[in-house]
Backbone bond lengths (Angstrom), bond angles and torsions (degrees), N, CA, C in turn:
res aa  C-N    CA-C-N  psi(-1)  N-CA   C-N-CA  omega(-1)  CA-C   N-CA-C  phi
1 M - - - 1.473 - - 1.578 104.77 -
2 N 1.322 110.54 144.38 1.508 118.12 -177.29 1.545 102.01 -89.52
3 S 1.406 108.87 112.83 1.497 112.70 -177.75 1.466 112.78 -71.81
4 S 1.401 117.39 -26.67 1.487 118.45 175.86 1.455 112.21 -67.70
5 F 1.344 118.11 -36.13 1.377 124.04 178.14 1.555 110.98 -63.93
6 E 1.361 114.33 -48.69 1.452 119.96 178.09 1.563 110.18 -58.83
7 S 1.285 115.28 -41.99 1.454 118.86 -179.15 1.593 111.76 -63.22
8 D 1.362 114.78 -37.74 1.431 117.66 177.99 1.490 110.73 -68.58
9 K 1.299 117.76 -37.15 1.517 122.68 179.54 1.601 107.49 -64.37
10 D 1.323 115.65 -41.17 1.508 117.25 177.85 1.425 109.61 -65.60
11 N 1.282 118.36 -40.90 1.478 120.05 -176.84 1.540 108.09 -63.15
12 L 1.339 118.02 -41.17 1.430 120.97 177.12 1.469 113.37 -62.51
13 R 1.318 119.26 -37.61 1.442 124.51 175.03 1.464 113.48 -63.73
14 Y 1.377 117.64 -36.12 1.477 121.16 178.09 1.490 105.81 -70.19
15 A 1.282 117.32 -42.50 1.520 118.38 179.08 1.512 108.53 -58.50
16 E 1.269 119.78 -47.71 1.528 119.55 -178.75 1.466 111.02 -66.09
17 Y 1.360 120.11 -29.95 1.423 122.09 177.26 1.528 110.76 -68.35
18 A 1.321 113.90 -39.97 1.527 117.53 179.98 1.474 110.45 -69.67
19 L 1.341 119.35 -21.67 1.507 122.32 174.45 1.580 115.98 -88.58
20 G 1.361 111.14 -12.37 1.437 116.79 -177.71 1.546 113.22 80.37
21 L 1.367 116.64 30.48 1.521 118.20 -170.70 1.507 109.10 -98.58
22 L 1.301 118.56 -11.22 1.540 121.05 178.65 1.425 113.31 -76.32
23 D 1.393 116.12 149.91 1.467 118.11 173.37 1.466 111.04 -76.11
24 A 1.371 114.83 176.42 1.475 117.28 -171.20 1.430 115.19 -54.19
25 D 1.402 117.34 -46.97 1.499 122.22 -176.55 1.558 112.68 -65.30
26 A 1.387 114.40 -44.45 1.366 118.38 175.64 1.527 117.20 -61.01
27 R 1.422 112.09 -40.83 1.438 119.38 174.50 1.549 111.28 -58.02
28 A 1.305 116.85 -44.89 1.454 116.45 -176.16 1.561 110.83 -71.68
29 A 1.317 116.03 -30.12 1.531 114.90 176.01 1.476 109.38 -65.00
30 V 1.386 120.49 -47.81 1.455 123.07 -177.91 1.509 107.98 -63.70
31 A 1.311 122.46 -37.63 1.416 127.88 -178.88 1.515 109.33 -59.17
32 R 1.360 118.15 -42.87 1.411 128.31 177.55 1.568 110.21 -63.21
33 E 1.359 114.82 -41.13 1.420 114.58 177.09 1.470 115.27 -68.99
34 V 1.324 114.45 -35.72 1.546 122.22 177.48 1.592 106.69 -57.70
35 Q 1.254 115.51 -42.55 1.547 118.55 -178.08 1.505 110.48 -68.34
36 S 1.281 117.69 -38.45 1.456 120.63 -163.16 1.619 109.82 -103.56
37 N 1.326 118.06 -18.52 1.488 120.70 -173.42 1.523 107.38 -123.94
38 P 1.330 122.05 110.76 1.329 127.88 176.23 1.548 113.94 -54.26
39 E 1.311 119.20 -36.98 1.417 122.82 -176.87 1.548 107.87 -73.34
40 A 1.347 122.12 -35.57 1.420 124.38 170.25 1.569 114.23 -59.15
41 A 1.323 108.15 -45.07 1.474 114.94 179.57 1.561 113.48 -61.31
42 A 1.314 113.17 -40.75 1.397 123.31 -178.21 1.575 108.49 -66.66
43 A 1.379 117.19 -43.10 1.440 125.25 179.69 1.521 111.78 -59.75
44 V 1.370 112.05 -48.90 1.467 117.23 179.46 1.512 112.33 -63.31
45 A 1.337 119.08 -43.12 1.448 124.38 177.15 1.527 108.96 -58.50
46 L 1.314 117.95 -35.65 1.533 119.32 -179.46 1.415 108.55 -68.42
47 W 1.339 118.13 -46.11 1.429 120.05 -178.52 1.540 112.98 -65.26
48 Q 1.244 117.91 -38.21 1.509 122.87 172.66 1.515 111.92 -52.84
49 R 1.404 112.14 -43.85 1.398 118.87 178.29 1.476 113.55 -66.15
50 H 1.383 120.97 -37.13 1.388 121.71 178.04 1.524 114.57 -71.50
51 F 1.392 115.90 -36.76 1.432 119.32 -175.14 1.517 114.90 -84.57
52 T 1.333 117.42 -30.56 1.532 119.94 -175.28 1.511 111.83 -50.20
53 P 1.384 116.55 -46.33 1.518 113.94 -178.84 1.611 113.78 -60.99
54 L 1.367 121.39 -18.70 1.350 122.01 175.18 1.556 111.69 -61.81
55 A 1.355 113.19 -47.09 1.447 118.75 -177.00 1.563 111.98 -70.02
56 M 1.384 113.54 -25.06 1.407 119.70 -177.31 1.555 111.27 -59.89
57 E 1.380 112.30 -38.82 1.458 115.46 -171.24 1.467 115.16 -95.39
58 V 1.263 116.98 3.55 1.539 121.65 179.72 1.573 110.26 -81.20
59 T 1.362 115.52 133.76 1.433 116.21 -177.82 1.558 105.80 -87.13
60 D 1.301 112.80 174.24 1.560 117.39 -174.49 1.467 107.96 -75.66
61 V 1.341 115.30 147.52 1.429 122.20 178.37 1.566 106.92 -142.44
62 A 1.355 113.65 160.85 1.469 120.55 176.82 1.454 111.94 -118.45
63 P 1.262 122.22 79.69 1.500 129.13 -173.47 1.463 112.39 -68.58
64 P 1.301 123.56 140.25 1.479 123.99 173.11 1.456 110.09 -50.19
65 A 1.309 122.27 134.00 1.454 125.40 179.33 1.514 115.88 -63.55
66 H 1.371 112.05 -32.18 1.594 117.38 -179.81 1.517 110.32 -69.11
67 V 1.288 116.67 -25.99 1.544 120.11 -177.70 1.535 106.02 -65.52
68 W 1.324 115.13 -58.29 1.470 119.07 -178.73 1.539 113.14 -63.85
69 A 1.262 115.75 -36.11 1.546 118.03 177.96 1.517 109.57 -61.30
70 G 1.346 118.76 -39.35 1.450 121.19 175.62 1.491 114.55 -66.22
71 I 1.360 114.64 -40.59 1.506 117.28 178.13 1.540 110.03 -65.49
72 R 1.349 116.19 -43.19 1.382 119.17 178.72 1.491 115.65 -58.32
73 R 1.403 114.64 -45.21 1.433 123.33 177.36 1.525 112.34 -59.20
74 R 1.398 114.82 -44.93 1.497 118.68 -179.09 1.487 113.60 -61.72
75 L 1.411 113.27 -36.28 1.415 121.20 -172.11 1.572 108.37 -92.06
76 A 1.398 120.27 5.79 1.394 123.05 -174.46 1.468 114.02 49.31
77 F 1.380 118.06 35.04 1.466 120.39 -176.53 1.539 108.90 -70.91
78 D 1.266 123.81 -25.23 1.420 122.08 -175.97 1.472 110.64 -92.75
79 K 1.342 119.47 5.77 1.475 124.85 173.85 1.408 111.25 -48.98
80 A 1.391 121.23 -45.56 1.474 118.57 -164.83 1.533 109.77 -107.50
81 A 1.346 119.47 0.80 1.447 117.09 -175.68 1.516 111.06 -131.03
82 T 1.286 119.93 147.68 1.455 127.10 171.07 1.539 106.95 -119.55
83 V 1.274 119.62 121.51 1.483 118.60 -176.23 1.532 104.45 -123.59
84 S 1.312 115.26 166.75 1.523 121.61 -174.89 1.540 104.88 -81.22
85 G 1.379 113.45 159.53 1.444 118.07 -175.27 1.527 113.56 -90.28
86 T 1.255 118.29 22.53 1.484 121.32 178.08 1.524 109.58 -64.55
87 S 1.364 117.17 125.07 1.443 115.60 -176.81 1.469 108.92 -89.63
88 R 1.338 116.79 163.14 1.402 125.11 178.32 1.612 106.03 -123.61
89 S 1.355 116.69 124.09 1.492 117.16 -168.61 1.456 107.74 -75.81
90 R 1.400 122.78 -27.43 1.419 122.85 -177.18 1.548 104.70 -150.22
91 A 1.443 110.72 109.59 1.494 115.91 -179.26 1.534 111.44 -86.38
92 S 1.274 116.07 139.73 1.452 120.12 171.70 1.522 110.41 -64.70
93 A 1.345 117.24 141.61 1.530 117.51 179.10 1.438 109.92 -60.22
94 W 1.355 117.88 -40.11 1.517 124.67 175.85 1.488 110.22 -52.72
95 D 1.302 116.79 -49.64 1.478 121.24 -170.89 1.563 113.36 -79.70
96 S 1.391 114.29 -8.51 1.396 117.44 -174.99 1.559 112.46 -84.54
97 L 1.337 114.94 121.95 1.409 120.71 171.56 1.525 110.90 -48.26
98 G 1.311 115.77 -40.72 1.442 120.75 -176.30 1.492 113.35 -62.16
99 L 1.293 116.09 -34.39 1.506 118.90 175.79 1.446 111.07 -56.06
100 W 1.336 119.42 -48.39 1.502 123.33 -177.67 1.604 107.59 -65.81
101 R 1.358 119.25 -34.98 1.381 121.42 175.33 1.577 111.93 -59.03
102 W 1.351 109.27 -50.61 1.572 111.19 -175.26 1.514 110.72 -73.82
103 I 1.292 119.51 -29.97 1.522 119.62 171.39 1.477 108.35 -58.92
104 G 1.349 115.35 -42.47 1.417 122.80 -173.37 1.487 112.02 -66.08
105 V 1.314 121.55 -32.14 1.516 121.72 179.65 1.538 108.20 -54.47
106 G 1.351 113.07 -46.95 1.484 113.06 -175.39 1.569 106.57 -87.60
107 A 1.291 114.97 -36.24 1.528 117.52 -166.37 1.520 107.20 -71.01
108 T 1.375 122.28 -27.13 1.364 120.54 177.52 1.477 114.13 -60.63
109 A 1.381 113.89 -42.06 1.486 119.55 177.17 1.533 108.67 -69.00
110 V 1.348 115.30 -39.97 1.442 115.80 172.70 1.420 117.22 -59.57
111 A 1.278 117.74 -39.00 1.416 121.67 177.02 1.525 112.01 -61.06
112 A 1.307 116.52 -44.11 1.376 119.73 177.06 1.599 113.11 -57.98
113 C 1.335 109.20 -42.57 1.560 111.38 179.84 1.526 106.47 -69.99
114 L 1.274 119.98 -41.47 1.548 120.38 179.25 1.508 111.80 -55.85
115 I 1.304 119.30 -34.10 1.473 123.68 -177.30 1.523 103.10 -66.38
116 V 1.386 120.23 -53.38 1.394 125.16 -175.45 1.543 109.10 -60.60
117 V 1.364 115.69 -48.31 1.436 118.04 -174.11 1.556 110.39 -65.29
118 T 1.360 112.78 -38.60 1.533 115.24 -175.41 1.456 108.41 -68.75
119 L 1.338 121.78 -29.29 1.489 123.46 -174.65 1.515 108.10 -81.90
120 N 1.400 120.73 -22.14 1.436 120.78 -165.02 1.525 113.82 -119.99
121 R 1.346 118.01 -21.67 1.486 113.67 -178.84 1.395 116.36 -92.70
122 P 1.298 123.01 154.81 1.501 123.92 -179.98 1.544 106.67 -72.44
123 V 1.325 110.55 154.70 1.522 117.36 178.30 1.406 109.62 -67.76
124 A 1.367 115.46 123.19 1.474 120.19 171.62 1.482 116.23 -70.80
125 P 1.297 122.27 160.60 1.464 121.99 177.73 1.519 109.25 -67.67
126 S 1.336 119.79 138.87 1.306 121.94 -175.37 1.655 115.93 -69.00
127 V 1.239 117.91 143.92 1.467 120.52 178.83 1.543 109.80 -98.85
128 A 1.278 116.11 133.66 1.458 121.11 179.62 1.552 115.82 -65.52
129 V 1.228 119.66 74.85 1.495 122.24 -178.03 1.517 110.09 -117.06
130 H 1.275 119.38 156.92 1.497 121.40 175.60 1.522 108.44 -93.22
131 P 1.358 118.52 105.20 1.482 121.06 -176.28 1.512 107.93 -70.74
132 S 1.293 114.82 154.22 1.504 121.00 170.13 1.526 109.87 -67.58
133 V 1.364 115.03 144.11 1.474 117.35 177.90 1.583 102.49 -97.46
134 L 1.370 110.95 115.37 1.488 115.70 -178.16 1.566 110.64 -113.26
135 M 1.289 115.22 145.95 1.471 121.47 173.77 1.563 106.49 -130.23
136 V 1.292 114.88 149.27 1.421 118.06 -177.26 1.515 110.70 -131.74
137 S 1.347 117.15 163.77 1.459 119.34 176.79 1.546 106.93 -155.64
138 T 1.276 118.00 133.36 1.450 122.95 174.61 1.590 106.76 -100.72
139 I 1.357 113.83 109.83 1.468 118.54 -171.35 1.576 106.44 -95.01
140 A 1.258 114.22 109.09 1.465 122.30 -171.06 1.524 113.84 -120.14
141 G 1.316 118.42 153.73 1.388 126.61 176.62 1.538 110.74 -80.97
142 D 1.334 115.08 172.64 1.461 123.30 176.66 1.475 113.17 -50.59
143 N 1.335 113.38 -34.96 1.443 118.84 -179.90 1.470 120.25 -76.00
144 G 1.431 113.31 0.43 1.438 123.00 174.40 1.587 112.46 85.10
145 V 1.419 116.24 -3.27 1.442 118.35 178.53 1.616 109.06 -83.47
146 A 1.247 116.42 132.15 1.394 121.96 -179.52 1.481 113.85 -71.93
147 G 1.264 118.31 124.01 1.469 120.93 -175.95 1.604 104.79 -93.54
148 W 1.297 118.30 -35.57 1.445 121.40 -174.09 1.558 107.17 -149.33
149 T 1.323 114.18 156.80 1.475 119.59 166.67 1.536 105.56 -122.72
150 A 1.335 112.59 145.79 1.508 120.90 178.71 1.445 110.94 -126.13
151 T 1.322 112.51 133.75 1.482 116.95 172.52 1.491 109.23 -122.14
152 M 1.319 115.31 133.39 1.541 122.59 -176.20 1.527 107.87 -113.79
153 D 1.321 113.96 121.12 1.526 120.66 174.10 1.592 104.14 -101.00
154 I 1.323 110.67 109.70 1.444 117.45 -174.05 1.514 108.50 -71.45
155 D 1.291 116.95 -39.68 1.506 119.59 -177.06 1.552 111.75 -66.67
156 R 1.274 118.39 -32.19 1.453 123.35 172.05 1.460 121.37 -85.96
157 S 1.355 113.56 -12.08 1.439 125.01 -175.15 1.550 107.20 55.14
158 E 1.333 115.99 55.36 1.395 120.65 179.05 1.573 111.81 -138.12
159 L 1.315 115.30 147.29 1.443 121.99 179.23 1.612 107.13 -124.32
160 L 1.294 118.88 129.44 1.430 121.68 171.98 1.499 111.00 -112.59
161 V 1.345 113.79 127.67 1.489 118.05 168.52 1.464 109.73 -108.51
162 V 1.310 113.01 133.76 1.444 122.84 177.29 1.471 112.46 -124.93
163 P 1.452 116.09 129.00 1.426 112.08 -177.86 1.503 120.26 -73.79
164 A 1.300 121.48 143.91 1.439 126.78 -179.35 1.540 107.20 -106.98
165 S 1.307 115.55 -75.39 1.384 119.00 177.67 1.625 105.55 -135.83
166 P 1.400 114.50 73.13 1.488 114.94 -166.72 1.532 107.64 -74.69
167 A 1.353 113.39 153.36 1.463 122.59 179.10 1.527 110.26 -70.22
168 A 1.293 119.89 152.49 1.381 123.44 173.32 1.514 111.57 -69.84
169 V 1.354 115.58 134.37 1.560 119.56 -174.90 1.553 108.38 -124.86
170 A 1.163 116.29 132.56 1.495 123.24 -179.97 1.510 109.28 -65.11
171 A 1.241 118.03 150.58 1.435 124.84 -178.90 1.492 113.69 -58.07
172 D 1.395 117.64 -28.94 1.453 125.44 -176.50 1.542 112.21 -89.60
173 R 1.398 113.86 10.64 1.505 113.69 -177.67 1.529 103.20 -136.98
174 N 1.405 113.10 152.28 1.403 125.65 173.08 1.532 112.59 -111.04
175 T 1.232 115.16 153.35 1.536 121.81 168.58 1.492 105.64 -91.62
176 E 1.350 113.33 131.11 1.472 119.88 176.26 1.505 111.22 -126.30
177 L 1.370 114.18 132.79 1.452 119.52 -175.37 1.544 109.04 -95.16
178 W 1.350 113.65 139.09 1.472 120.40 -177.66 1.449 114.52 -129.57
179 L 1.316 117.90 135.72 1.450 122.32 174.94 1.610 105.28 -92.16
180 I 1.325 117.79 127.65 1.444 118.04 177.36 1.481 108.47 -118.20
181 P 1.317 116.85 99.56 1.470 122.36 177.38 1.581 109.84 -68.93
182 A 1.392 116.85 149.20 1.373 122.56 176.76 1.550 113.94 -51.55
183 G 1.308 116.99 118.98 1.385 120.60 179.70 1.462 120.70 74.74
184 G 1.398 114.60 6.09 1.396 123.01 -176.68 1.541 116.50 -119.55
185 A 1.325 117.32 167.70 1.432 120.95 -179.33 1.524 109.51 -74.81
186 P 1.409 117.15 150.05 1.510 116.17 174.25 1.530 114.19 -60.24
187 I 1.402 111.55 147.65 1.409 120.78 -175.69 1.562 105.02 -121.10
188 S 1.289 116.51 122.50 1.470 117.93 179.61 1.500 116.42 -64.72
189 V 1.269 121.37 126.40 1.410 126.08 174.42 1.519 109.08 -88.52
190 G 1.403 115.64 -41.59 1.424 118.87 174.96 1.539 112.29 150.28
191 V 1.215 114.85 167.96 1.527 122.17 176.53 1.537 110.72 -79.93
192 F 1.314 119.03 149.48 1.437 118.49 -179.15 1.520 107.49 -154.81
193 P 1.356 117.37 150.38 1.514 119.74 178.81 1.614 105.53 -74.41
194 P 1.313 115.28 133.94 1.426 120.29 -173.77 1.479 114.45 -66.85
195 G 1.341 118.21 -24.68 1.497 120.18 -172.37 1.532 113.87 -104.70
196 D 1.440 115.51 1.50 1.391 113.56 179.22 1.544 110.71 -129.19
197 P 1.365 117.69 158.26 1.446 119.66 175.95 1.501 109.53 -62.24
198 K 1.369 117.59 147.87 1.465 122.10 177.49 1.548 109.13 -141.16
199 R 1.347 114.43 131.77 1.412 117.54 174.03 1.492 114.86 -101.67
200 F 1.309 126.02 134.57 1.364 132.36 174.25 1.446 113.89 -116.31
201 H 1.325 114.93 136.61 1.441 123.43 169.01 1.598 111.36 -80.65
202 L 1.286 117.38 125.73 1.463 119.08 -179.02 1.480 112.69 -99.89
203 D 1.320 121.80 120.79 1.372 122.97 -179.44 1.624 108.40 -77.52
204 K 1.327 116.38 170.57 1.460 121.22 -173.70 1.512 112.02 -62.11
205 A 1.385 116.66 -29.63 1.462 118.22 176.61 1.450 114.46 -64.34
206 L 1.371 113.57 -36.66 1.490 114.92 176.75 1.417 112.37 -79.19
207 L 1.333 122.10 -41.48 1.467 122.27 170.15 1.448 117.59 -45.04
208 D 1.278 113.64 -43.99 1.532 120.73 -174.80 1.504 109.17 -69.51
209 R 1.290 120.93 -18.08 1.508 125.18 -176.55 1.659 108.38 -98.59
210 L 1.240 114.03 -11.04 1.588 115.21 178.45 1.524 110.34 -67.57
211 G 1.223 119.41 147.85 1.450 124.09 171.45 1.553 114.26 163.29
212 P 1.313 115.93 -177.72 1.488 118.40 -173.13 1.579 111.15 -71.82
213 T 1.374 116.52 -13.67 1.476 119.16 178.71 1.556 111.14 -93.22
214 A 1.380 116.46 -5.34 1.421 118.74 -178.91 1.564 112.25 -96.47
215 A 1.356 116.79 170.02 1.419 118.72 179.27 1.567 106.51 -145.60
216 L 1.361 113.07 162.45 1.431 121.87 172.18 1.549 109.69 -105.55
217 A 1.267 113.83 148.98 1.497 116.72 173.54 1.562 109.06 -142.79
218 V 1.400 114.49 156.46 1.497 119.84 175.09 1.489 106.30 -121.48
219 S 1.259 119.21 131.20 1.482 127.13 173.63 1.549 110.16 -117.41
220 L 1.274 114.07 158.27 1.536 124.65 170.62 1.501 107.97 -87.73
221 E 1.316 120.44 122.02 1.435 124.37 -177.98 1.653 109.42 -129.11
222 P 1.276 111.24 163.89 1.494 114.56 172.62 1.458 109.13 -61.97
223 V 1.377 118.13 158.18 1.445 123.25 178.49 1.588 108.37 -52.23
224 G 1.357 114.19 130.67 1.452 118.43 -178.83 1.475 112.32 98.09
225 G 1.317 120.08 -14.91 1.470 123.90 179.77 1.497 115.24 103.08
226 S 1.271 114.05 176.56 1.455 120.35 -174.11 1.601 109.57 -64.54
227 P 1.332 113.33 130.03 1.435 116.00 179.16 1.527 114.69 -78.35
228 T 1.288 119.12 -3.84 1.409 120.13 -177.41 1.506 117.26 -114.26
229 G 1.390 114.24 -4.73 1.424 118.98 -178.44 1.533 113.70 85.26
230 Q 1.361 115.82 -4.10 1.494 122.21 176.59 1.520 104.02 -128.43
231 P 1.418 115.16 157.03 1.564 116.75 176.52 1.465 109.12 -55.71
232 T 1.289 115.65 134.96 1.438 122.83 175.75 1.565 113.26 -114.78
233 G 1.350 114.83 -21.14 1.525 119.38 177.52 1.453 108.78 -109.20
234 P 1.309 118.34 -171.77 1.459 126.03 -176.63 1.507 110.54 -66.27
235 V 1.362 116.26 137.97 1.542 121.69 167.61 1.543 105.55 -80.62
236 I 1.256 113.57 116.63 1.479 119.35 -179.39 1.490 116.32 -100.59
237 A 1.356 119.48 -4.47 1.479 120.92 177.28 1.491 106.21 -165.71
238 K 1.393 117.12 150.76 1.464 120.15 174.42 1.542 107.45 -155.56
239 G 1.323 115.97 163.50 1.376 121.42 -174.09 1.541 113.03 -165.19
240 A 1.357 117.07 139.22 1.381 120.36 177.18 1.572 110.41 -70.17
241 I 1.274 114.79 156.43 1.575 121.20 174.59 1.527 104.28 -99.28
242 R 1.345 112.19 135.91 1.418 119.36 177.55 1.545 111.20 -143.26
243 A 1.401 117.58 155.64 1.460 120.85 177.63 1.542 110.04 -65.24
244 A 1.319 112.93 139.67 1.513 116.47 177.00 1.485 113.14 -77.44
């Protein structure tokens, strides 16, 4: 067996995982790899870093709901999650699962080309640019399966949560994201739909608490979020924050 070929196939799977293109079973398989294999975790983090700027530059759109419903159904994306039926009149392109699907149509092919080019071309002289400072987190349950991945763009003060294999959530409960600084009390980032990507703006107080000693966690809360400013329901997933 050609180990280089297998490595390239794995790299492409990690790229598709970062884009949210895999079906439920394949997503769960890669999520387990990310938890148990540091090389897989590093590869996924690298692809997240590559693809995040694509979403940054896309303007808002209002896609037909039936289009994304069909995509989600074909990819079995709703297999692991139950979300409330509250409609959104105008979805942000960043927050739309469809955006990641459409990016993925071309980006999967681009990813394959990038793998080949990266392995074979000489390193070009570096260009003096200011790179985005990105941090990532794999937010997993006690069973080790990643429920969500989070990418934090420090320069833009933004955090993007993308579902991997999210837990099923009852209609009378919301998932709430928390930043847990080392030695400090949890800080609410906000409520988000468990089965869809969600972008959060991070204020300076939150940005100042980010770092390799901090973590992210997801709890189940009443509709609208915790009434106390601290987690009141069970914490269903958590993950350390690391540099991308």
